[in-house]
Backbone as numpy.savetxt, mean C-alpha at the origin, in Angstrom:
# Nx Ny Nz CAx CAy CAz Cx Cy Cz
7.12 -16.37 -11.75 6.12 -15.51 -11.10 6.11 -14.13 -11.76
4.92 -13.58 -12.02 4.80 -12.27 -12.64 5.24 -11.18 -11.68
5.79 -10.11 -12.22 6.20 -8.97 -11.40 4.97 -8.34 -10.77
5.14 -7.93 -9.54 4.03 -7.30 -8.83 3.60 -6.00 -9.49
2.31 -5.90 -9.82 1.76 -4.65 -10.32 1.16 -3.89 -9.16
1.51 -2.62 -9.04 0.95 -1.81 -7.97 -0.56 -1.72 -8.12
-1.25 -1.76 -6.98 -2.71 -1.76 -6.96 -3.22 -0.35 -6.67
-4.04 0.16 -7.57 -4.56 1.52 -7.45 -6.07 1.47 -7.26
-6.57 2.19 -6.26 -8.00 2.34 -6.07 -8.42 3.71 -6.59
-9.36 3.72 -7.55 -9.88 4.96 -8.12 -11.21 5.28 -7.43
-11.27 6.41 -6.75 -12.50 6.81 -6.07 -13.09 7.99 -6.82
-14.15 7.73 -7.57 -14.75 8.72 -8.47 -16.23 8.40 -8.63
-17.10 9.41 -8.38 -18.54 9.14 -8.42 -19.15 9.27 -9.82
-18.40 9.76 -10.80 -18.89 9.79 -12.16 -18.36 8.56 -12.91
-19.27 7.68 -13.28 -18.89 6.36 -13.81 -18.00 6.46 -15.04
-18.34 7.34 -15.96 -17.56 7.44 -17.21 -16.13 7.91 -16.93
-15.98 8.85 -16.00 -14.64 9.32 -15.65 -13.85 8.20 -14.98
-14.52 7.47 -14.07 -13.86 6.36 -13.38 -13.36 5.31 -14.37
-14.19 4.97 -15.35 -13.79 3.98 -16.36 -12.67 4.51 -17.24
-12.69 5.80 -17.54 -11.63 6.40 -18.34 -10.30 6.35 -17.60
-10.31 6.67 -16.31 -9.10 6.61 -15.50 -8.59 5.17 -15.39
-9.50 4.25 -15.22 -9.13 2.82 -15.12 -8.45 2.36 -16.41
-8.98 2.80 -17.54 -8.40 2.44 -18.83 -6.99 3.00 -18.99
-6.78 4.23 -18.47 -5.44 4.84 -18.53 -4.43 4.02 -17.71
-4.88 3.49 -16.59 -3.96 2.85 -15.65 -3.68 1.38 -15.94
-4.67 0.67 -16.47 -4.59 -0.79 -16.49 -3.43 -1.40 -17.27
-2.88 -0.78 -18.29 -1.71 -1.42 -18.91 -0.51 -1.52 -17.97
-0.46 -0.62 -16.97 0.71 -0.54 -16.09 0.39 -1.02 -14.68
-0.80 -0.69 -14.19 -1.19 -1.00 -12.82 -2.42 -1.90 -12.80
-2.72 -2.44 -11.62 -3.99 -3.12 -11.38 -4.93 -2.11 -10.73
-6.08 -1.85 -11.34 -6.96 -0.78 -10.86 -8.35 -1.30 -10.52
-8.91 -0.75 -9.44 -10.31 -0.98 -9.07 -10.97 0.36 -8.86
-12.30 0.37 -8.90 -13.01 1.64 -8.74 -14.00 1.57 -7.57
-14.25 2.72 -6.99 -15.29 2.90 -5.97 -15.95 4.23 -6.25
-17.28 4.32 -6.05 -17.97 5.56 -6.41 -18.44 6.38 -5.21
-18.03 5.99 -4.00 -18.44 6.75 -2.82 -17.42 6.55 -1.70
-17.51 7.41 -0.70 -16.65 7.28 0.49 -16.85 5.92 1.14
-18.12 5.53 1.29 -18.42 4.28 2.00 -17.85 3.06 1.26
-18.02 3.02 -0.05 -17.50 1.89 -0.82 -15.97 1.86 -0.78
-15.36 3.03 -0.89 -13.90 3.10 -0.85 -13.37 2.65 0.51
-14.01 3.09 1.56 -13.57 2.71 2.91 -13.68 1.20 3.10
-14.75 0.60 2.60 -14.93 -0.84 2.72 -13.82 -1.59 1.98
-13.52 -1.15 0.75 -12.46 -1.80 -0.03 -11.10 -1.65 0.64
-10.82 -0.46 1.14 -9.54 -0.21 1.80 -9.39 -1.01 3.09
-10.51 -1.34 3.71 -10.48 -2.10 4.96 -10.30 -3.60 4.73
-10.56 -4.05 3.50 -10.53 -5.49 3.22 -9.52 -5.91 2.15
-8.95 -4.94 1.43 -8.00 -5.27 0.38 -6.76 -4.41 0.52
-5.68 -4.87 -0.11 -4.43 -4.12 -0.11 -4.32 -3.26 -1.36
-4.06 -1.99 -1.17 -3.81 -1.08 -2.29 -2.51 -0.33 -2.02
-1.82 0.05 -3.10 -0.58 0.80 -2.97 -0.80 2.30 -3.02
-1.91 2.72 -3.65 -2.18 4.15 -3.80 -3.66 4.34 -4.10
-4.19 5.49 -3.68 -5.60 5.81 -3.94 -5.68 7.12 -4.73
-6.48 7.08 -5.79 -6.75 8.26 -6.61 -8.13 8.77 -6.20
-8.21 9.98 -5.65 -9.44 10.44 -5.00 -10.00 11.69 -5.65
-11.25 11.62 -6.08 -11.99 12.82 -6.49 -12.43 13.55 -5.23
-12.09 14.81 -5.10 -12.45 15.56 -3.89 -13.96 15.67 -3.72
-14.68 15.95 -4.82 -16.12 16.25 -4.73 -16.97 15.00 -4.92
-16.90 14.07 -3.96 -17.75 12.88 -4.02 -19.17 13.23 -3.60
-20.14 12.55 -4.19 -21.53 12.75 -3.77 -21.74 12.07 -2.43
-22.67 12.58 -1.65 -22.94 12.02 -0.33 -22.43 12.93 0.78
-22.57 12.45 2.01 -22.19 13.26 3.17 -20.68 13.39 3.32
-19.94 12.39 2.89 -18.49 12.38 3.04 -17.82 12.70 1.71
-16.80 13.55 1.75 -16.10 13.95 0.53 -14.77 13.19 0.41
-14.05 13.50 -0.66 -12.73 12.92 -0.83 -11.76 13.36 0.25
-11.97 14.54 0.80 -11.13 15.01 1.91 -11.31 14.13 3.14
-12.54 13.69 3.39 -12.81 12.79 4.52 -12.12 11.45 4.30
-12.14 10.97 3.06 -11.49 9.70 2.75 -9.98 9.81 2.94
-9.41 10.94 2.53 -7.97 11.15 2.70 -7.60 11.14 4.18
-8.43 11.75 5.01 -8.16 11.74 6.45 -8.22 10.32 7.01
-9.18 9.54 6.53 -9.28 8.13 6.96 -8.01 7.37 6.58
-7.51 7.60 5.37 -6.28 6.93 4.91 -5.10 7.35 5.78
-4.96 8.62 6.04 -3.85 9.10 6.88 -3.90 8.51 8.28
-5.10 8.37 8.83 -5.25 7.91 10.21 -5.15 6.40 10.36
-5.49 5.65 9.29 -5.62 4.20 9.45 -4.74 3.34 8.55
-4.33 3.85 7.40 -3.65 2.98 6.43 -2.26 3.50 6.07
-2.13 4.79 5.97 -0.83 5.41 5.64 -0.27 4.94 4.31
-1.08 5.02 3.26 -0.59 4.80 1.91 -0.75 6.12 1.14
0.01 6.32 0.07 -0.09 7.59 -0.65 -1.42 7.74 -1.38
-1.86 8.97 -1.57 -3.07 9.25 -2.33 -2.87 10.51 -3.15
-3.60 10.58 -4.25 -3.53 11.71 -5.18 -4.94 12.24 -5.37
-5.12 13.54 -5.26 -6.42 14.15 -5.49 -6.61 14.49 -6.97
-7.82 14.26 -7.46 -8.24 14.78 -8.76 -9.46 15.65 -8.52
-9.50 16.81 -9.17 -10.63 17.71 -8.92 -10.71 18.79 -9.99
-11.91 19.32 -10.14 -12.11 20.48 -11.02 -12.03 21.77 -10.21
-11.90 21.63 -8.88 -11.84 22.79 -8.00 -10.40 23.25 -7.82
-10.13 24.50 -8.15 -8.77 25.03 -8.00 -8.76 26.35 -7.24
-9.84 26.63 -6.50 -9.92 27.88 -5.76 -9.00 27.83 -4.53
-8.58 28.97 -4.03 -7.63 29.03 -2.90 -8.11 28.29 -1.65
-9.41 28.35 -1.36 -9.93 27.68 -0.16 -9.75 26.16 -0.26
-10.04 25.60 -1.45 -9.86 24.16 -1.65 -8.39 23.78 -1.57
-7.54 24.58 -2.20 -6.10 24.30 -2.19 -5.54 24.30 -0.77
-6.05 25.20 0.05 -5.59 25.27 1.44 -5.97 24.01 2.21
-7.21 23.53 2.00 -7.66 22.30 2.66 -6.85 21.09 2.18
-6.59 21.05 0.88 -5.85 19.94 0.29 -4.43 19.86 0.85
-3.77 20.99 0.92 -2.38 21.02 1.40 -2.26 20.49 2.82
-3.24 20.79 3.65 -3.20 20.37 5.05 -3.28 18.85 5.21
-3.83 18.16 4.20 -4.01 16.71 4.30 -2.82 15.95 3.72
-1.90 16.64 3.08 -0.65 16.07 2.57 -0.83 14.99 1.49
-1.47 15.33 0.37 -1.54 14.37 -0.74 -0.18 14.25 -1.42
0.03 13.17 -2.16 1.26 13.02 -2.94 1.24 13.92 -4.17
0.04 14.22 -4.67 -0.09 15.11 -5.83 -1.52 15.62 -5.89
-1.71 16.63 -6.75 -3.02 17.27 -6.92 -3.18 17.52 -8.41
-4.11 16.81 -9.06 -4.29 16.90 -10.51 -5.64 17.53 -10.83
-5.63 18.53 -11.67 -6.88 19.17 -12.07 -7.52 18.41 -13.22
-8.85 18.37 -13.22 -9.60 17.71 -14.29 -9.76 18.65 -15.48
-9.82 18.12 -16.71 -9.66 16.70 -17.05 -8.22 16.24 -16.90
-8.04 15.05 -16.35 -6.70 14.54 -16.07 -6.08 13.98 -17.34
-4.85 14.39 -17.62 -4.13 13.86 -18.77 -3.33 12.63 -18.36
-3.30 11.65 -19.26 -2.69 10.35 -18.94 -1.23 10.49 -18.51
-0.45 11.27 -19.24 0.98 11.37 -18.93 1.20 11.97 -17.55
0.39 12.96 -17.18 0.50 13.57 -15.85 0.09 12.59 -14.76
-0.95 11.82 -15.02 -1.45 10.84 -14.05 -0.42 9.75 -13.79
0.11 9.16 -14.85 1.08 8.07 -14.71 2.35 8.57 -14.00
2.80 9.76 -14.39 4.00 10.33 -13.77 3.79 10.57 -12.28
2.66 11.14 -11.92 2.37 11.43 -10.51 2.31 10.14 -9.69
1.71 9.10 -10.25 1.62 7.82 -9.53 3.00 7.20 -9.34
3.80 7.18 -10.40 5.15 6.62 -10.30 5.98 7.35 -9.24
5.87 8.67 -9.21 6.63 9.45 -8.23 6.16 9.16 -6.81
4.85 9.08 -6.63 4.31 8.80 -5.30 4.72 7.42 -4.81
4.69 6.43 -5.69 5.06 5.06 -5.30 6.56 4.95 -5.04
7.35 5.67 -5.82 8.81 5.65 -5.62 9.17 6.22 -4.26
8.49 7.28 -3.87 8.75 7.88 -2.56 8.28 6.99 -1.42
7.26 6.17 -1.69 6.70 5.31 -0.65 7.56 4.08 -0.41
8.29 3.62 -1.43 9.09 2.42 -1.29 10.35 2.73 -0.48
10.14 2.90 0.80 11.19 3.44 1.66 12.24 2.40 2.03
13.40 2.93 2.37 14.46 2.11 2.94 14.47 2.39 4.44
14.42 1.33 5.25 14.41 1.52 6.69 15.55 0.69 7.30
15.86 0.98 8.54 17.00 0.30 9.16 16.58 -0.42 10.43
17.34 -1.49 10.73 17.17 -2.24 11.96 18.50 -2.20 12.69
18.47 -1.73 13.92 19.68 -1.65 14.73 19.70 -2.76 15.76
20.74 -3.59 15.73 20.93 -4.68 16.68 22.32 -4.53 17.30
22.37 -3.92 18.46 23.67 -3.64 19.06 24.44 -2.66 18.20
25.66 -3.06 17.80 26.49 -2.20 16.96 26.25 -2.45 15.47
25.40 -3.43 15.16 25.11 -3.76 13.76 23.88 -2.99 13.28
23.96 -2.44 12.07 22.82 -1.76 11.45 22.55 -2.41 10.10
21.30 -2.83 9.88 20.90 -3.47 8.63 19.89 -2.58 7.92
20.03 -2.46 6.60 19.11 -1.64 5.81 18.30 -2.54 4.88
16.99 -2.29 4.82 16.10 -3.06 3.96 15.20 -2.13 3.16
14.85 -2.56 1.96 13.87 -1.85 1.16 12.53 -2.54 1.39
11.50 -1.77 1.71 10.22 -2.33 2.15 9.69 -3.42 1.22
9.62 -3.12 -0.06 8.97 -4.05 -0.99 9.88 -5.20 -1.41
11.16 -5.16 -0.98 12.07 -6.28 -1.26 11.83 -7.42 -0.27
11.23 -7.11 0.86 10.99 -8.10 1.91 9.88 -9.07 1.50
10.17 -10.39 1.56 9.19 -11.43 1.24 8.57 -12.01 2.51
9.41 -12.59 3.37 8.91 -13.18 4.61 10.07 -13.35 5.59
9.72 -13.57 6.86 10.71 -13.81 7.90 10.34 -15.07 8.67
11.36 -15.87 9.01 11.14 -17.11 9.76 12.06 -17.14 10.97
11.48 -17.40 12.15 12.26 -17.45 13.38 12.70 -18.87 13.68
13.91 -18.98 14.21 14.46 -20.27 14.63 15.26 -20.03 15.90
14.65 -20.34 17.06 15.26 -20.09 18.36 15.58 -18.60 18.51
16.85 -18.23 18.62 17.19 -16.82 18.87 17.53 -16.08 17.57
17.27 -16.70 16.43 17.58 -16.07 15.15 16.32 -15.92 14.29
16.33 -14.90 13.43 15.27 -14.72 12.44 15.93 -14.54 11.08
15.51 -15.34 10.10 16.04 -15.17 8.76 15.08 -14.30 7.94
15.61 -13.22 7.38 14.85 -12.31 6.55 15.05 -12.72 5.09
13.98 -13.13 4.43 14.04 -13.54 3.03 13.66 -12.37 2.14
14.52 -12.07 1.17 14.33 -10.91 0.30 14.16 -11.34 -1.15
13.36 -10.58 -1.88 13.14 -10.87 -3.29 14.44 -10.80 -4.08
15.36 -9.96 -3.65 16.65 -9.82 -4.32 17.55 -11.02 -4.10
17.18 -11.89 -3.14 17.99 -13.06 -2.84 19.06 -12.83 -1.80
19.23 -11.58 -1.37 20.27 -11.24 -0.39 19.71 -11.37 1.03
19.41 -12.61 1.42 18.79 -12.86 2.72 19.73 -12.52 3.87
19.14 -12.21 5.03 19.92 -11.87 6.22 19.45 -12.70 7.40
20.38 -13.20 8.20 20.05 -13.89 9.44 20.39 -12.96 10.60
19.38 -12.62 11.39 19.55 -11.66 12.48 19.34 -12.34 13.83
20.14 -11.96 14.80 19.94 -12.44 16.17 18.96 -11.49 16.86
17.70 -11.82 16.77 16.65 -10.95 17.31 15.37 -11.76 17.46
14.26 -11.09 17.75 12.97 -11.76 17.94 11.93 -11.21 16.96
10.90 -11.99 16.73 9.78 -11.54 15.89 9.09 -10.33 16.51
9.00 -10.33 17.82 8.34 -9.22 18.51 9.06 -7.90 18.22
10.39 -7.92 18.26 11.15 -6.71 17.97 10.97 -6.29 16.52
11.01 -7.26 15.60 10.86 -6.92 14.19 9.49 -6.33 13.89
8.47 -6.80 14.59 7.13 -6.21 14.43 7.13 -4.73 14.78
7.96 -4.36 15.72 8.01 -2.96 16.16 8.74 -2.07 15.16
9.76 -2.62 14.48 10.60 -1.76 13.63 10.28 -1.83 12.14
9.67 -2.94 11.69 9.27 -3.03 10.28 8.05 -2.14 10.04
7.92 -1.50 8.86 6.67 -0.82 8.52 5.49 -1.80 8.58
4.47 -1.47 9.34 3.41 -2.42 9.66 2.73 -3.02 8.44
2.53 -2.23 7.38 1.78 -2.75 6.24 2.58 -3.78 5.44
3.90 -3.85 5.67 4.74 -4.81 4.96 5.10 -6.03 5.81
4.68 -6.07 7.07 5.11 -7.12 7.98 3.92 -7.62 8.78
3.38 -8.79 8.42 2.20 -9.34 9.08 2.51 -10.74 9.62
2.37 -10.90 10.93 2.56 -12.22 11.54 1.42 -13.14 11.13
1.73 -14.37 10.74 0.68 -15.33 10.40 0.73 -16.55 11.34
1.83 -16.72 12.04 1.94 -17.71 13.10 3.08 -17.30 14.02
3.37 -18.11 15.00 4.35 -17.72 16.02 5.74 -17.44 15.44
6.12 -18.18 14.41 7.50 -18.08 13.90 7.62 -17.48 12.50
6.49 -17.01 11.93 6.53 -16.52 10.54 5.79 -15.20 10.39
6.39 -14.30 9.63 5.74 -13.05 9.22 5.94 -12.90 7.72
4.96 -12.32 7.04 5.03 -12.20 5.59 4.76 -10.77 5.16
5.18 -10.46 3.93 4.82 -9.20 3.28 3.55 -9.46 2.47
2.41 -8.88 2.86 1.14 -9.16 2.16 1.18 -8.85 0.67
2.04 -7.93 0.26 2.09 -7.54 -1.14 2.68 -8.64 -2.03
3.32 -9.63 -1.43 3.90 -10.72 -2.20 3.10 -12.02 -2.09
1.98 -11.98 -1.37 1.14 -13.17 -1.25 0.44 -13.43 -2.58
0.58 -14.66 -3.10 -0.04 -14.99 -4.38 -1.43 -15.58 -4.22
-1.65 -16.32 -3.11 -2.99 -16.84 -2.85 -3.08 -17.35 -1.42
-4.31 -17.44 -0.94 -4.59 -18.03 0.38 -5.71 -19.04 0.19
-5.47 -20.27 0.62 -6.47 -21.33 0.53 -6.64 -21.93 1.93
-7.81 -21.73 2.50 -8.09 -22.17 3.87 -7.03 -21.61 4.81
-6.23 -22.48 5.45 -5.22 -21.99 6.38 -3.82 -22.02 5.77
-3.75 -22.06 4.43 -2.46 -22.08 3.74 -2.26 -20.77 2.97
-1.06 -20.21 3.11 -0.71 -18.96 2.44 0.50 -19.22 1.54
0.48 -18.65 0.33 1.51 -18.93 -0.67 2.27 -17.66 -1.03
3.60 -17.75 -1.01 4.49 -16.70 -1.52 5.54 -17.38 -2.38
5.55 -17.04 -3.66 6.44 -17.70 -4.62 6.27 -19.21 -4.48
7.35 -19.96 -4.22 7.22 -21.42 -4.15 7.10 -21.92 -2.71
6.85 -21.01 -1.76 6.75 -21.37 -0.35 5.28 -21.41 0.10
4.99 -22.35 1.01 3.65 -22.49 1.58 3.77 -22.35 3.10
2.90 -21.52 3.68 2.93 -21.28 5.12 1.56 -21.59 5.72
1.58 -21.99 6.97 0.34 -22.27 7.69 -0.06 -21.04 8.50
-1.32 -20.64 8.38 -1.84 -19.50 9.13 -2.44 -19.99 10.44
-1.98 -19.42 11.55 -2.50 -19.79 12.86 -3.74 -18.97 13.18
-4.69 -19.59 13.85 -5.91 -18.88 14.23 -5.64 -17.82 15.29
-4.51 -17.91 15.96 -4.17 -16.96 17.02 -3.59 -15.65 16.49
-3.39 -15.57 15.14 -2.80 -14.37 14.56 -3.72 -13.79 13.50
C-alpha cells in the first residue's frame, strides 16, 4: 500500500496562481483547487482534506476570512493564508482567526512547503485515553480502525502495536478526535484517512473489508 499523501485544498480565484501552487505541491502532496468560497465549502463538506491553503481576497460576497471561520467552526483542520495584503488591519483580522501560517504573495515554494509540513506536524496530535488507573497514548494518524467484541475493543494501529481495551465504542467516540474516528457499524469504527475505497456497502482499509451499516 502506498504511503498516505496529505490532501491539500487550494482556494484561489486566480486560475494561473492556483495552477502554479498546485504544481508546487503535487510532487509531495495530493492537491485540489477551488476558486470561490462556495466551491471550497462544498468540497470541504464532501471530501477529506488535511489542510487548506486560502487566498484572503476571494471574489464574491464571501472572502477567505469567511472560509477560515467556517473551517474553525465545522472541520477543525489547519489552514494557511496567502495574500498580497500586509496592512495592519488585515494582519489583525488574520491573527484573530488563528491560521497555521500567513504567506505573502508571490509565494515561494520553499516557504510554502515548509509552512505546510509544520502545520501538519502540529496537527498530528498525540492524545490519551484514561481507563481507570490505565492511561493509553495514541497518535491520531497511526489509528487504522477499532473493533468491539463484547466488553473489549481492539485498536488497530498502522505501526502494528495494537491495543485491546476494556471499554465501549460509545466512550471511544467521545475521546478520540472526531475526524479520525468514524463509526460505520455497531462494532466498527475507522480512520477515514486510511480508507482506500468504498464500493456499495463495503469499505476497504489495507487488506481488511468492512460492512457499512445504514444506521451509521
